[in-house]
N, C-alpha and C positions, 0 to 999 in steps of 0.2 A: 598810926605810926608815919613819920613824916622822915623821907630820906633824901639825902643830895648825892647825885652821882655827877663827878666831875670828868671831863674827857677832854683832851687836847684839841681834837678834831669833830666834826660832825660825822665822818666817814667811818670812824672807829665806832661810833655808837648807834648810828642809824639803824641798823637791823633790830637793835633791842626797843628803838623808839617806835617801830611799826607795832609792837605787840602793846603799846600804850594807848590810853585813851587821851589825848592830848586838849588841855583845856586853854592854854596860851604857848605863843611862842614869840618871844622877842629877838627878832632878827636873827634867828637861830642859834643864838648865844646863851638864852636862858629859856628853858622850855619847861612849864609845870602840867604835870600829867597824874594821872589816877591808874592804879592797878591792884584789883582786889582788895578795895577799900584801904589802901595806902597811899598817902600823897607822895607821888615822885617827882622831885624837881631836878634837871639836867643841865649841869652849866657847861658850856663851850668855853674853855679857859684860853684856847691858844697853846703852841708848841713853846717848850722850854720850861724849866724849872722856875724861874720868875714870873711868868705868866701864870703858871700853875697856884703858887704859891699867893700870889694875889688875888686870883678866883676864888680860892679856898677861904683865904682870909675874910674876903667881902662878903660871904655868904654864910660863914661859920661864927663869925663873931656873934652875931645876935643870938645864938643859942638856940635856935629854935628848929634842930635837927635831932631826931633820934638816932640816925646812923649816917656815916659819909662813907663814900667808895670813890677811889681814884680807878677808873679803868681806861685800858686802852692797848695799844700794842707795844 
């Protein structure tokens, strides 16, 4: 299963990232990781609806995820 998690800031998702096995990290804006045989990608979008919409569209358009979550405060 491949999952995308989008968060506005790294601080909001940092406690969760510590539980993952990180494969790659692109300037703390896109993190590829695994957890219990699941591929989990984390996208740090930036604050605001426009930034979030842009980040989601950029990663969801190819249609390569089974689930997507927007998390944060």
